[in-house]
N, C-alpha and C positions, 0 to 999 in steps of 0.2 A: 465478076463478083466483087472486085475491089476497084475503088476509084483511084486513078493515078493523078488526076488533076481536079481542080475545083469545078471545071465544066462537067467532068464525069460525075462527080458527086451531086451536082445540081440535077443532072439527068436522072440519076438513080432516085434522088429524093422525089422528083416529080412522078416517076414511075410508081414508087411506093404510095404516094398520095392518091394517085389515080386508082391503084389497086385497092386501097382501103375504101374508097368510095364504091367501087364495083362490088367488093366483098360485103360491105355494109348493106348495100341495097339487096344483094342476093340473100343475105342472112334473113331478111324479112322479120326481124325482131326475135329470132330464135335464141339470142343471148350467147354469152361467152362459152358456155359448156355444150350447148346443143347446136350451135351454128358454126360456120367456118371462121377461120382467123387467118392471120398472116405472120410470117417470120421475116425479120429484117436483119440484114448483115451490116453491122456498124462500119466495117471497112469499105462498104459501098457508099456510105454517107459522108466519109471524110477521107481526103487523100493522105493525111498524115496521122492516121489512127495507129499510134504506137506509144509505148511507155515513155520513150524519149520525148514525145510531144504531149505529155499528159496535160499540162496546164492549157495549152492551145486547144487540145481536143475537148476538154471539159467546157471551155468557154464557147467553142464554136459548134460542137456536136450536140451537147445537152439541149440547147433550145430547139434544134431541129427534131431531135428525137421526142422531145416533149410535145411538139406540135403534132407529130404523127400519133402519139398516144392520146392526145386530146381528141383527135379526129376519130380514132378507134373507140374512144369512150362515148362519143356522140352516137355511134352506131351500135354500141354495146357488143363489140367483137373483141376477141383476144389478139394481142400483139406480142409475139415472142422476140426477144433479143437472141439472135442465133449465135451459136458457138463460133469462136475464132481460134486462132492459134494459141497455144498455151501461154506464150509470153504476153498476150493481150488480156488474159483473164482478169488480172487485178484491175486494169483500166475498165473493163466491162462491168466488173462488180462495183467500182466507184460510180459509174453512171447509173447502174441499177439502184444503188443506195440513194443517190440524189433524187431519183424519180419516185422511189418508194415513200419518201418523206415529203414530197412536193404537195403543198396544200391544194393545188388545182386538180390533182389526181386522187385526192382522198376519196375513199370508198370505191374506187375502180378496181375490180378484181381481175382485170384482163391483162395485166402485165405479167409476161412469162419470161423465163430465162432458160435457154437451152445449154446443157452441159454435156461434155464428152465423158461418158461414164467409164471409158476404158483407161483414163489417165490415173496414174498412181495416187495422186492427191484427191481424187474424187470423193472418197469418204469424208 
């Protein structure tokens, strides 16, 4: 589930891209709400996905995540950013914020964010 090397991350990225194509075709135009979607684990897309590597992660992971979202947008399927460990929540939110205000993704309602509802700070 987590990439330990750049090679691992490239493998997972390709797997997600392939899955988006397959899900998009299977969706057959049903849309975000009525068709299938995908969840991605950010720790699978970057081997140094941690608060300590915030700047590096934003520089390297954000463009990859955006490419996956643009592909999901083409197929009109949902893409959820899956929950990570609690110490990565702020970094996940930083990525989500950047994507929410990205002009290329404007109007796309398929960006989702998975939260762990049992955490004390969930409200």
